[in-house]
N, C-alpha and C positions, 0 to 999 in steps of 0.2 A: 406532486413532487415525489421523486424516487431517491432513495438512499441505498447505496451499496455498502455493506458492512463486511470487511475482510479481516480475518485473523490469521496470523502466521506463526505464532509461538508453538513450540513443541512441548510446553510444560503443562498443558491442560489447566486444571484448577489452581495450580501454583503460579500461573502466569500473571505478572503485573500488567503487561500490555493488554491481555484479554480483559482483565478487570476494568481497566481504564476505557478501552474501546466500547465495552458494554455500557458503561456509565455515560459516555458521550452520546451514544445512540438513544439511551433512555432520556437524557436531557433534551435532545432534539425532538424526540417523539412527544415529550411532555408539552413542548411549545407548539408542535404541529401534529395534532392527533391523527390526521388523515394521511400522514407520511407513509408511503409504500416502502417497505424494507425488504431487501434481498440480502441473505447472509451466505457467505462462503468461508468455509474453514479449510485453509490450505494445508493444515497438518493432518486433519482427518481424511481429506480428499486431495492428495497432492496433485499438482499439475506436472505432467512429465516435462523434463528439460527438453529444450529444442534439439531436434535431430537433423542430420543432413537430409534424410528422406523427406522430412516435413518441409524443409526449405525448398528442396528440389521440386516437390510436387506443386509448388506455387509459381514456378517459373513459366513464362509463356511457352506453349508448345510441349509442355511436359507430358509424358504418357500417363494414362490413368493409374492412380496409385492403388496399392493393395488395400485390403480391408482394414488392416491395422493403422495405416497412415490415413485412410479416410476417416476413421474414428478420431484420430488426433486432430485432423483438420476441422472436423465438426466441433470438437471441444474448443479449439482455438477461436473459431467463429463465435461460439456461445460466450466465451469469456470476453471477447472484444465487444460484442453487442451489449452484454450486461454492463460493461464499463461505460460505453458510449451513451446508454440510456439514462444513466444515473446523473442526477443533479448534484448530489452530495456523495462523496466517497470517504468512509471512515476506515482507517487502516491501523490495525494493531501491529506494531513493528518493533520487536525487540532487537537489541544489538547483539549479534553473535560474532565474536572474533573481529570486532571493530567495524562490522558492516551489517547489512540486513541478512535475514535467514535465506538459505537456498530455496525454501518453499516460496518466499515472497518474490525472490528474483525470477523464479520460473514463471510466476504469474505475470510479472511486469514484462517479461520477454514476449508474452503473447499480446501485449498492448501496443508496443512500439512497432507499428506496421506502416511502412511507406505508402502514401496514398490514402491511408485511413486516419492516422492520428498525427502524421507529419508529412511534409514533402520538401524536396530540395528544389531550389530555384536559383536563378542567376543572382538573386539578392541574398542567398543563404538558406538556412533552414526555416521553415514556417510551420508552427504548431497548428494542428487542426482540431484539437480537443479542448479548446478554451471554454470558459464560461462555467466550469465546474468548481465546486468548493471541495477541497481535500483537507481532511483533519487527520493528523497522524498521532496515534497514541504510542509514544516512544518510551521504552524502558531500557535501562542500562545497569549492569552490575556495578560498574565503577563510575567515576565522574569525568566526563569528557567535554563539558560545555566550555565555551570561550573563556580563556583565562586560566583554566585548569592545566596542571603540568602535562596531563595526558591528552589535551585537546588536539594535538597533531594526529592522533590515531582515530579521530572521529570521521568515519566514512559511511555512516548510517543515515543521519538526517541530511547531510550534504548531498548524498547520492539521491535520496528521494526528492529533494528540492530541485536538483539538477534534472532528473529524468522527467518529472512532471512538468517542469518549466520548458523542457525541450519540446513537449507536445502541446504547449500553449497554455498550461494551467499555472496561473500566478497567484491564485487565492489558496494558499497553503498555510494551515495553522498547525502548530505542533504543541501537544500537551505532553510534557516530559516528566518522568520519574527516574532520577538517576542516583547511583550509589546504593541501589537496593540490595547489593550483596555485601556492603561494607559492614553492616550490623543491624540488629533489630531496630534501634532507635533511628538510624539514618533511613532505613526502609520505610518506617512509619511516617517519618517527616516528609520523605519524598512523595509518598502516595498522597498524603494530606495536601501538599502543595499542588499536586496535579489535580486533585479533586476540587480544590478551590478555583483553579483555572477553568475546570469544566463547568462549574456553577455560573461562570461569567460568560459562557459561550452565547453568541447571539442566536436568535431563533433561526430555524431552517429556512 
């Protein structure tokens, strides 16, 4: 069984999402010692945003791309293959300005490929990447969960659930620590709640 561990926070050792994603992976590894783990740090090694040249090079009959675009195409293929091979995907996803980080968005843009992870048909969109388990380590400075006054601004977890659902992944678990910027007590309580959830995760 293969697990892909992805971090996207730019805060390094101060990141709550990184702390939680690492604990999730450790918990799953504890239950499944032979788990094969691939790690990708999107802050340390950012994925370039999509370019017009990248998309044009993938069109039927397109001329041979230059060296720079070829490298970008190779990276896109590597990211997609890495994702498709994984049985479990653990994602550290902090909320930045009400949504996910630009680093995480750039990675996701390399996964939603027509004919690879989804396709259009007369019946609508069909996801092709189902059967995976996705666990999101979510962190938020404020409180945006359902019922909170600021819930209307929550475009982080909803986006991730929508985008992975679009490609056929319905097994999505969210471990959340929110309000971590409200104060030390709230931060500690939020992290403890998240860790309690991690301790209850089912085996890989």
